[in-house]
Every structure is written in C-alpha cells, then in structure tokens.
C-alpha positions in Angstrom: -10.2 5.8 -14.4 -13.3 4.7 -12.6 -15.1 6.6 -9.8 -16.0 4.9 -6.6 -18.5 6.8 -4.4 -20.3 6.1 -1.1 -19.1 2.5 -1.0 -18.1 0.0 1.7 -16.2 -3.1 0.7 -15.8 -6.0 3.2 -14.2 -9.4 3.1 -10.8 -11.2 3.3 -8.2 -12.2 0.9 -6.1 -15.1 2.2 -3.6 -16.1 -0.5 -0.5 -18.2 -1.1 0.8 -16.8 -4.3 3.4 -14.6 -6.1 0.7 -12.3 -7.5 -0.4 -8.8 -6.5 -3.8 -8.4 -4.8 -5.9 -5.3 -4.0 -9.1 -5.0 -1.9 -10.8 -3.1 -4.8 -8.4 -3.3 -7.8 -5.2 -5.1 -8.6 -4.0 -2.3 -10.9 -5.5 1.0 -11.9 -6.3 4.6 -11.0 -9.4 6.7 -10.4 -11.4 8.7 -7.9 -12.5 7.3 -4.5 -15.0 9.5 -2.7 -16.3 8.4 0.7 -15.2 4.8 0.3 -14.3 2.5 3.2 -12.5 -0.8 2.8 -12.7 -3.6 5.4 -10.9 -6.1 3.1 -8.1 -7.7 5.1 -5.2 -9.2 3.2 -3.2 -12.1 4.6 -0.6 -13.4 2.1 2.1 -16.1 2.1 4.2 -15.1 -0.8 6.0 -18.0 -2.5 9.7 -18.3 -3.2 11.3 -16.9 -6.3 9.2 -13.8 -6.8 12.2 -11.4 -7.3 11.2 -10.3 -10.8 7.4 -10.4 -10.4 6.9 -7.2 -8.3 4.3 -8.3 -5.8 2.3 -5.5 -4.2 -0.7 -5.6 -1.8 -3.0 -2.7 -1.1 -6.4 -2.6 0.7 -7.7 -0.3 -2.1 -5.3 -0.8 -5.1 -2.2 -3.1 -5.3 -0.5 -0.9 -8.0 -1.5 2.6 -8.9 -0.4 3.7 -12.4 -2.0 7.2 -13.0 -4.0 9.9 -11.3 -5.7 8.8 -8.1 -7.7 10.9 -5.6 -9.0 9.7 -2.3 -11.5 12.0 -0.5 -13.0 11.1 2.9 -11.8 7.5 2.6 -11.1 5.0 5.3 -9.1 1.8 5.6 -10.2 -0.4 8.5 -8.6 -3.7 7.4 -5.0 -4.9 7.7 -2.3 -6.5 5.6 0.0 -9.2 6.8 2.6 -10.6 4.4 5.1 -13.4 5.1 7.5 -14.8 2.5 8.2 -18.5 2.1 11.6 -19.8 1.1 15.0 -18.1 0.8 14.5 -15.8 -2.1 13.9 -12.2 -1.1 12.2 -9.7 -3.5 14.0 -6.8 -5.1 13.1 -3.3 -4.2 11.4 -3.0 -7.6 7.7 -2.8 -7.9 7.0 -4.2 -4.5 5.2 -2.5 -1.7 2.5 -3.1 0.9 0.2 -0.3 1.9 -3.1 0.4 3.7 -4.4 2.1 0.6 -1.9 1.5 -2.2 0.9 -1.1 -2.4 3.0 0.4 -5.1 2.6 3.6 -7.2 4.5 4.4 -10.3 4.5 7.5 -12.6 1.3 8.7 -10.9 -0.2 11.7 -9.1 -2.0 10.7 -6.0 -3.9 12.9 -3.5 -5.4 12.0 -0.1 -7.8 14.5 1.5 -9.4 13.8 4.9 -8.5 10.1 4.8 -8.0 7.7 7.7 -6.0 4.5 8.0 -6.6 2.3 11.1 -5.2 -0.9 9.5 -1.9 -2.4 10.5 0.6 -3.2 7.7 3.1 -5.9 8.5 5.9 -7.5 6.5 8.7 -9.4 8.1 10.6 -9.7 4.8 13.6 -7.4 4.3 13.6 -5.1 1.2 9.8 -4.7 1.1 8.6 -1.2 1.8 5.5 -0.8 4.0 3.4 2.2 4.7 0.1 3.1 6.4 -1.2 4.7 3.1 1.4 3.8 0.4 4.0 1.0 0.6 6.4 2.4 -2.1 6.4 4.9 -4.9 8.6 5.7 -7.9 8.3 8.9 -9.9 5.0 9.7 -8.2 3.7 12.9 -6.7 2.0 12.2 -3.4 0.0 14.7 -1.4 -1.7 14.2 2.0 -4.0 16.8 3.5 -5.8 16.4 6.9 -5.2 12.7 7.0 -4.6 10.4 10.0 -2.7 7.1 10.4 -3.4 5.4 13.7 -2.1 2.0 12.7 1.1 0.2 13.5 3.4 -0.3 10.5 6.0 -3.1 10.8 8.8 -3.8 8.4 11.6 -6.3 8.4 15.4 -6.2 8.2 18.2 -8.7 8.5 21.9 -8.3 8.2 22.4 -5.6 5.5 18.9 -5.8 4.1 16.4 -3.2 5.2 13.0 -2.0 4.2 11.4 1.4 4.1 8.6 1.7 6.7 6.5 4.8 7.5 3.2 5.9 8.9 2.2 7.4 5.5 4.7 6.1 2.9 7.4 3.4 3.2 9.7 4.6 0.4 9.6 7.5 -2.1 12.0 7.4 -5.1 11.7 10.4 -7.4 8.6 12.5 -7.6 7.4 14.6 -4.6 5.8 14.2 -1.2 3.7 16.8 0.6 2.1 16.2 4.0 -0.1 19.0 5.5 -2.2 19.0 8.7 -1.9 15.3 9.2 -1.4 13.0 12.2 0.6 9.8 12.6 
C-alpha cells in the first residue's frame, strides 16, 4: 500500500533462478505517481519451475491489490530464457513492462508510457508491454502509449499470450481509452 512519488530507479537485475523479481517490488500494491524505472531484467529461469509461478515486472513482479500508475514510464527491458525441458504452467506466470502478473486486483494506468521490450521465447508464458498476465483483475488504461516490441514464444501446440498492453486476461475486465500501441 505504499506511495512512490517523483522517483527514478535505475539498475540491472541479471538472475539465474526460479524466483520472481521486480524493479521496485516483488509483490505488492500501491500508488505510483511520476515514477520512472530504468531497471532492466535479464533472467535465465531454471528447470522445474512449473508450480512456482515465476513473474518479472520492471515495477512489480506480482500485483495483489489496488495499484494506480499516473505519469509513469518504463525505459528498461525484460528478457527471459528458460533452461531445461520443463515449461511453466499458465498459472501465476507473466512478464510485463510494469507488472508481471496481477491477481484479484484493480489496476489503473493514466498517462503512462512503456518503451521497454519484453521478450520470452518460452511457450505458455504471457508477455505484455504493461502487464504480462492477469486473473480476476480489473485493468484500465487511459492516454497510455506502448512503443516497445513484445515477443512471445510458441512451439507445437504450446502458445503464449502476447500484447502491446496485456498478454493474457482471464476474468475481470479490460478498458483501454485514448491509447497508442
């Protein structure tokens, strides 16, 4: 429930793990007002992480309640590669420019900008310019822009959700007004 205001966060997270990472928070919710993140995430996710629910987000890895983003920017990128033969389930896994995975939340974006590429070559992982994946979450975008490239993987009958704003939405709602992708 914290408030982040007039803040720029810079750095890099280079990991080899089966754990979630966020540029500002691993898990949480709150208000972000005029916040810029320049925290690039490069992850090599280890084998056998099916039940773990790995998420990566340049602001928050996993959002769990009400979040609002006003005049925020993401100027970093996320690149995730899996190692081994075990692919993740669609569960609580997502990679996004702002939020990796959102569950049972209400999230608003107003006048926000994503210029950070989001790349995953692994099937069944949802990727999005703002939010990778959401379940039972109400998402609202107003006057937002995504200028980044979003790349998701597929092989045989395994596909991911990939989108300029959101990779996958399951339950909840999605509203996009006056935005550009």
